[in-house]
C-alpha positions in Angstrom: 2.6 -18.3 19.3 1.1 -17.7 22.7 -0.3 -20.5 24.8 -3.8 -20.0 26.1 -5.1 -22.9 28.2 -8.7 -21.8 27.8 -8.8 -21.3 24.1 -5.7 -23.1 22.8 -2.7 -21.4 21.2 -3.0 -17.8 20.1 -1.1 -16.8 17.0 0.9 -13.6 17.0 0.8 -11.1 14.1 2.9 -8.0 13.6 1.1 -5.5 11.5 3.8 -3.2 10.2 1.7 0.0 9.8 1.1 3.2 11.6 -1.6 2.8 14.4 -4.2 4.8 12.5 -3.6 2.9 9.3 -3.4 -0.5 10.9 -6.3 -0.2 13.5 -9.0 -1.7 11.3 -7.0 -4.7 10.4 -5.9 -5.2 14.0 -9.5 -5.3 15.1 -10.3 -8.0 12.5 -7.3 -10.1 13.6 -8.0 -9.6 17.3 -11.6 -10.6 16.7 -10.3 -13.8 15.3 -8.4 -14.5 18.5 -4.9 -13.4 17.5 -2.3 -11.5 19.5 -1.7 -8.4 17.4 1.0 -5.8 17.6 0.8 -2.7 15.3 4.0 -0.8 14.7 5.3 1.2 11.7 8.6 0.7 10.0 8.2 3.6 7.6 6.6 7.0 7.7 5.7 9.8 5.3 7.8 12.9 5.2 7.4 16.0 3.1 9.3 16.3 -0.2 12.7 18.0 0.2 11.2 20.8 -1.9 7.5 21.2 -1.8 7.4 24.0 -4.4 6.9 21.6 -7.4 3.9 20.0 -5.7 2.5 23.4 -4.8 2.9 24.5 -8.4 1.2 21.3 -9.6 -1.8 21.9 -7.3 -2.1 25.4 -8.6 -2.0 23.9 -12.1 -4.9 21.6 -11.1 -6.9 24.7 -10.0 -6.4 26.5 -13.3 -7.2 23.5 -15.5 -3.7 22.5 -16.6 -4.3 18.8 -16.4 -6.9 16.4 -17.9 -6.3 13.9 -15.1 -4.7 13.5 -11.7 -3.6 10.0 -10.8 -3.2 9.0 -7.2 -1.6 5.7 -6.1 -1.5 6.0 -2.3 -3.2 7.5 0.7 0.1 9.2 1.4 -0.1 11.1 -1.9 -3.7 12.2 -1.1 -2.4 13.6 2.2 0.4 15.4 0.5 -2.0 16.9 -2.0 -4.3 18.1 0.8 -1.4 19.7 2.5 -0.4 21.4 -0.7 -3.9 22.7 -1.3 -3.9 24.1 2.2 -0.5 25.9 1.5 -1.7 27.3 -1.8 -5.2 28.3 -0.8 -6.7 26.0 -3.6 -9.4 23.3 -3.5 -8.8 19.8 -4.9 -12.6 19.3 -5.1 -12.9 22.4 -7.4 -10.4 21.1 -9.9 -11.8 20.4 -13.4 -9.4 17.4 -13.8 -10.7 13.9 -13.6 -9.2 11.7 -10.9 -8.0 8.2 -11.0 -7.2 6.1 -7.9 -5.3 2.9 -7.6 -7.7 1.2 -5.2 -10.4 1.4 -2.5 -8.3 3.0 0.2 -7.0 5.7 -2.0 -10.6 6.3 -3.3 -11.8 6.7 0.2 -9.0 9.2 1.0 -9.9 11.2 -2.1 -13.6 11.2 -1.1 -12.7 12.5 2.4 -11.0 15.4 0.6 -14.1 16.1 -1.3 -12.9 14.6 -4.6 -14.9 12.3 -6.7 -12.9 9.5 -8.3 -13.6 8.9 -12.0 -11.4 5.8 -12.6 -10.4 2.8 -10.5 -8.9 -0.2 -12.1 -11.1 -3.3 -11.8 -9.3 -6.3 -10.2 -5.7 -5.0 -10.7 -5.0 -2.3 -8.1 -1.5 -1.5 -9.3 0.3 1.1 -11.4 0.1 -1.4 -14.3 -3.6 -1.8 -13.7 -4.1 1.9 -13.9 -2.2 2.1 -17.2 -4.3 -0.6 -18.7 -7.6 1.0 -17.5 -6.7 4.5 -18.8 -8.6 5.8 -21.9 -7.0 6.8 -25.1 -6.0 10.5 -25.0 -6.7 10.8 -28.7 -10.4 10.0 -28.0 -11.0 11.7 -24.7 -8.5 14.5 -24.4 -6.8 15.3 -27.7 -6.2 18.9 -26.8 -5.0 18.4 -23.2 -3.2 15.0 -22.8 -1.5 16.1 -19.6 -1.6 13.9 -16.5 -0.5 14.9 -13.0 1.3 12.1 -11.2 2.0 13.0 -7.5 4.2 10.1 -6.4 6.4 9.0 -3.6 10.2 9.4 -4.0 10.6 5.6 -4.2 7.9 5.0 -6.9 8.8 2.9 -9.9 8.5 4.4 -13.4 5.7 1.9 -14.3 3.0 4.5 -14.3 5.0 7.3 -15.9 6.4 5.1 -18.7 3.1 3.3 -19.2 1.0 6.4 -19.7 3.6 7.9 -22.0 3.5 4.9 -24.2 -0.3 5.2 -24.3 0.1 8.8 -25.6 -0.4 10.8 -22.5 2.0 13.5 -21.3 2.8 12.6 -17.6 4.0 15.3 -15.2 5.7 13.6 -12.2 6.1 15.4 -9.0 7.5 14.1 -5.7 4.6 14.4 -3.3 6.3 12.9 -0.3 9.3 10.9 0.9 9.3 7.5 2.5 11.6 7.4 5.5 12.8 4.9 8.0 10.9 4.5 11.3 12.5 2.4 13.9 10.5 -0.4 15.6 10.4 -0.3 19.4 13.2 -2.3 20.9 10.9 -4.8 22.5 9.2 -5.5 19.2 12.6 -6.0 17.5 13.7 -8.4 20.3 10.4 -10.4 20.0 10.5 -10.6 16.3 14.2 -11.7 16.2 13.5 -14.4 18.7 10.6 -15.9 16.7 7.8 -14.2 18.7 5.6 -13.6 15.7 4.0 -16.1 13.4 3.6 -13.7 10.5 4.2 -10.1 9.6 1.8 -8.1 7.5 3.6 -5.9 4.9 1.7 -3.3 2.8 4.3 -2.1 0.4 7.7 -3.0 -0.9 9.3 -0.3 1.3 7.7 -2.0 4.4 9.0 -5.4 3.3 12.5 -4.1 2.9 12.4 -2.4 6.3 11.2 -5.5 8.0 14.1 -7.5 6.6 16.5 -4.8 7.6 15.2 -4.2 11.1 14.2 -7.7 12.3 15.7 -10.1 9.8 14.1 -12.6 7.5 13.1 -15.4 9.9 9.4 -14.6 10.1 7.1 -15.2 7.0 5.1 -12.3 5.7 1.6 -11.8 4.4 1.7 -9.2 1.5 -1.0 -6.8 0.4 -0.3 -7.6 -3.2 2.1 -9.2 -5.7 4.4 -6.2 -6.0 4.9 -6.2 -2.2 5.3 -9.9 -2.3 8.0 -9.6 -5.0 9.8 -7.0 -3.0 9.6 -9.2 0.1 11.2 -12.1 -1.7 13.9 -9.9 -3.1 14.7 -8.9 0.5 15.0 -12.5 1.5 11.6 -12.9 3.2 9.4 -15.9 2.9 5.9 -15.0 1.6 3.2 -17.1 3.3 0.2 -15.5 1.5 -0.9 -12.7 -0.7 -4.1 -10.8 -0.2 -6.7 -11.2 -3.0 -7.5 -7.5 -2.8 -5.8 -4.5 -1.2 -8.3 -4.3 1.6 -8.3 -5.0 5.4 -10.8 -7.9 4.9 -8.7 -9.5 2.3 -5.5 -9.1 4.3 -7.3 -10.7 7.3 -8.3 -13.6 5.2 -4.8 -14.0 3.8 -3.4 -14.0 7.4 -5.9 -16.7 8.4 -4.9 -18.7 5.4 -1.2 -18.4 6.2 -1.7 -19.2 9.9 -3.9 -22.2 9.1 -1.2 -23.5 6.8 1.4 -23.2 9.5 -0.7 -24.5 12.4 0.9 -27.4 14.2 -2.0 -29.8 13.3 -1.8 -28.8 9.7 1.9 -29.3 9.5 1.7 -32.6 11.2 -0.9 -33.8 8.7 0.7 -32.2 5.7 4.4 -31.8 6.5 5.4 -30.8 2.9 2.5 -28.4 2.3 3.1 -24.7 1.7 0.6 -21.8 1.6 -0.8 -21.1 -1.8 -0.2 -17.7 -3.3 -2.6 -15.5 -5.1 -1.6 -14.6 -8.7 -3.4 -11.3 -8.6 -1.4 -8.1 -8.6 -1.9 -5.4 -6.0 0.1 -2.4 -4.7 
């Protein structure tokens, strides 16, 4: 918390994202009067071997897959890179495309790809599995699905689609690697200088716990991220109702309101309520 004689105390928020990915949320939070620091704790790196992804993108071009399923903006970026290396066009693929949520959909659109399936209300791998059609009805002759995933992805999507009758082809599209926070941010966080930290994935939550400890509560983009945060020893103050910047800003506001001095004085036993919806 930062004291501001003119406007009262300003709350401090650490958005643990890369500047380009965190800028829109930072603007919303700054517009609400908060002191915001944007700094990543992870970054995308190419797969150790890009040949399997390049081969998969060539397969998209020649019609080897009925569907391509994308669960992150990082995966879209990796696919675009692979298309550039192989001289192919994602937009020209005859496969249908599924995206986990709005950010991934926008990234695909920027690459010229029209999204055919986005789960309604459950922007997770499990939500994608539940929303997928029956291959016996839609693609009996070509039940193959391309899954370009990060190296730390859980088997939820792969296993779930296989149970549904699809034939998933998993390729590592990118690696998630450690990115050290600036020393001044670490010092500030370890000394209680932030009221909340925004985490957008389980990997981010684990890195926050490792780099700055577990003393600051977090606001999670969804239930899987919240679960990972708790597993890492972090207190979850709120969970966004949707995996969007607006919903994250609303969740931050809820968490900060619940921990405001006046609120704590009036309701000393109160704790922030958590959304039961599931998001990535």
